[in-house]
N, C-alpha and C positions, 0 to 999 in steps of 0.2 A: 674306679676304688677295687681293689683286687676280692676275688672271694675269700671267705672266712671258711678255712676249712677243718674238722674237727681234728684235734691231736689224736685222737686215738689210732694208733698206727693200723689196726685191723680196721677203722672204718674209713677215715679220710674224706668223707663226703661234706658238701658245703653247710655250713652252721648259716641261719639266717635268723639273726636277733631282733623280729620285727618290733616285739611288745615287752616294756618291762613286766608287765604281769602275767605273760603267758606261761611263764617258767617252763620253757623246753629247752634252754641251751645254760651254760655254764662259761663264765669267764675267770680266770684262775688268777689274771694279773698279768699274764702272758700269751695265752694261748685259748681257743675257743673249743668249747665240748659241748655234744649234744649231751642231753640229762642223763641219758639212759648208760652213753660211754663212758660218761663221767663216775657213773655208780657202780658202773662194772670194773672201772679202773682203780678206783678207790672206794672199796665196799665200806671202810671204817671212818671215812671222812663223815663231818655233820654236814648233810645236803642243805638245811635249811640256811647256815651260815653264809655258805656258798651261793646261795640263791638270792639271799638279800643284797649279798655284796656285787651280783650281776645285777640286779635290780637296779640298785643305785648309780652303777656303773654306766646302763643304757638309758636311764631317765637322765643323767647329766648330759648325755652326748645328744640326746633328744631335743633338750633345754637349747644346750650350746649352738646344735645346727640351725635351730630357731631363732637365734639372737645373730650368728652368722649370715643367715640369709634376710635379716631386717636392714645390717647393717650395709651389705653390699647392695641392696635396693635405695635403700635412704642414701646413701654417699656414691651411690652409681660407680661402684667398683665390680670387676669379675671375679675377683677372690680377695683375699685377706693372708696376709704374710706372717711366716711361723712368729716373728717379733711381736705381731700387733696381737695375735693368740697368745701369746707369754702375758703380755701386758692386761690382757682381758682376764686371763688364769691369776695373775697375780691381786687383781682386784677382788675376784670372785673368792679368794681364800684367804682373804684377809691381810696380805703384805702390805697394802697401801695405805687402808685406815684403818688397821686394825678391826675392821668389823668383817666376818666373812657373809657374804650375799651368795645367793642361788643368781644361775644365768638368766633364769625367766626373772626375777626381781631386778635384775640390771635391764633387761629388756623393757620392763613395765617402767622404770625408770627412764630410759630413751625416751618412750613413748609421752610418760607424764610430762617431762621438762623438754616435750619437743619444740613447741614454739620459743621458749628461752634458748635453748641452742640456736634455732635459726635466726633469731634475732640478733645473737652473739655472730653467728657466722657472717649473717649480710654487715653488718657491721665493720668486720676485720675486713672483709672483700671492698668495702669502699674506703679504708683508711688510706690506701696508698702507702701503708709503710710496710717493707718487702717482708720483713719477718711475721707480721701479722695475715698479709695475706696469705701467706703459703700454708698457715695452718687453717685455712678456709675451705679447704679442697683434701679430697681423698683420703688417704689414711691419717697425715697429719692432722687432718681436722677429727678423725675419729680420736685418736691419742688427745687432744685438747679436749675435746667433749668428754672423755672418759674422764680425764683430770678435773672437770668440771661436776661431774655426777660423783665422785668420789669424795667431794668437799659436801654433797647434799644428801648423803645417805641420812642422816639425823633428821633433815628438812623433810623428808620424804617419809619418813617413817612416822613423824608426827601428824604429818596430813594425814597418813593413811588412817591411823589411830582415831584423829577427828573425824574421818567421812565415815570411820563405821560406827563411831558412836553417834554420829547426825542419822545413820541410816537405822541403828537400833530404836534410836529415837521415834525417827517416823513410822517405825513399823509399830512401836507399843500407840503412838496416838493413832493411827489404822484400826487396830483391834479394838480399842476402845469405841471407834467408830462402827463397827461391823454390825450386821442384822443380828446377830446373838444378842448383842448389847440393848437393843429397842425396849424389850420387855422389861428389863431393869429400868430404863429413863422413865417408861410410862408410869410403871409402880412407883418410882421414888416421886413423881411427879404427882401423882395422884395422891400420894400419903402426906405429901409437905406442901398442898397448895396455900394453906392458910399462912405460910410460914415466908412468904414472898422469895422466897431462895430460887434460884435457877435451877437448871438439870444438872449443868455441870457442879454447881455446889452442892447440890444433894450429893452427886456422885463423889465428889471428894471428901465430902464428911463420913461417908459412908469406907471410904480407904481408910482413913486416918482412925475410924473406929477399929479396924482390922489391924492395926499396927500396934503392939504390945510397947508401950511405954512405960512400964512399971522399973525397966531395970536401969 
């Protein structure tokens, strides 16, 4: 990869956009600048706006490279063609399914549906149908799998929402059994031993008492 040189003709030193949150450089859509060089060249421009654009640009490229690295490893490729990268961009930008997703989300989907994609790949290889076998190797396989994942965005979103709901519920359950709740249980058990209710029943009664049902 060629060096990125500062666009300020009085500078010309290398620009190294290492982190989206470092805020030491600016990308104007065509050229790179050191932050100080940009400020001196364009003293009236809103720096925060350009820093935000640069942060997004660097973040997207870091996410993109992570996805590319995974695909090359998973599908045993040394590189990815421009046409394949354009297809990936089309999916990310919502040109395929009318739903924009991030490169990170697409990478997560490849990992989440990994077993399904692998099973489909093996089936196509065993099919002995020339058109299907071709789609089980290399870039044709990635294209096939991308089409599969494009149709599974809603399914993925629903599964993620369900998993989050389950995690939140488990977290609430764990909080009710934390050491901080033990004195509460003992107090309720002591107060209501004659009622024959369990600790959990006593706890639920207390929870209902706190709920305002007057509306």
